[in-house]
N, C-alpha and C positions, 0 to 999 in steps of 0.2 A: 504494500500500500504506500502510495506517494505522500510524503510529508506535506507538500504544498496543498494537495487536494484535501487532506484531512483538516489542515489548519484553515483553509478557506471556508470549509463547511462549518467548523466550530465558530469562526468569526462572523459567519452569516446570521448567527442567532442575534436577535434584537438586543442592542446595548452591550454586546460582548466585547471585552477588551483583553489584550494580551499584556502581561507584565512578567518581570523576571525577579521576583522577590527572593528567590533562593539561589541566584546566580545564573550565569548564562547557559548552564546545562539543562535547565528545566523551564519551559514556557508554561506559564500559568494563565488560564483563561477564566475570567470572572464576569459576573453580571451582578449589579448592585453590590459591589465590593465583596462578593462571595465566590469562592472557587467552584467551578463546575467541571473543569477539565485540566489536565496537565499532560504535556507531551515532553518526553525526554529528547532533547536536541541531539541530532547525530546518531540516534539509535538505528540499527539495522539488524533485524526488522524493527519497524516503528513501534514504539510503546506509548500507549495513551492510558491515563488513569481517569476514571469517571465515577461520579457519585452514582449510587444504585440502591434501589429498594433492597433491604436485607434478605428478604425471601427470594427475590429474583437473583441476587448475588450468589446465593447457595446453589440454585439451579444451574446457573451459568458455569460456576466453578466445577460442579460435578460433571457437566456435559462436555466442557471444552478444556483441553489441556493448556490452551493459550490464554485462558482467563484465570487470574489468580487474585488473592487478596491484595488490596492497594499497597503499593510499595511506599513505605514511610508515611502511610495514611491510616486513618481509622479502618481497621480490617472489616468491621461490620457494615460500613456504609460506602466503601470505595472498592472498586476493582481496577486492576491493571490488566490491560489487554495487549497481547503481543499480536500485531497485525501482520501475520505471516501467511494469510490465505485461508485459515480455517473458518473464519467468519466472513460472510458476504458483506460487501460495502453497504447494502441496504440495511442490514441488521446493525452494523456499526453506526450508521446515521441515526437509527432508532435509539440506540443506547446513548448517543450524544444528546439527542433531544430529550430523552428521559432524564439525564443528569441535569441538563439546563432547566427543565420543568420542575424537577425536585427543588432546585435552588430558588426558582422564582415563585414557587408555591402553587403551580398548576397541578391539581389532583388528578387530572386525566393523563398523567405523564407515563404510566407504565406501558412499555411497548409490548406487542404481542409475543407470547412465548414462542421461541424459535422452533420448538418441537411440533407445534400445531400446524 
């Protein structure tokens, strides 16, 4: 997955901004001063951390080897996804929207279970 494509999608969310509060190695994407995504700069394959409903987090971690507890984040509420081709782009977009909507308070944020 291409870093530029993922970042453009993340920044397409209303009022999303990119910051580097932890140094140049990690891009942090925020809305209303709250983090909803982090991308490890220069990672290959690309790694993105996203906020996630705790129940959905468990399902995704059990189902996909490329989804793991959030690296250096609250393991209950964050997943780190290695974008190595196991998850389709449409699902990744759904998880980005889910994270964004969790932070903005949109209760209709949970994406469809990928197994359905």
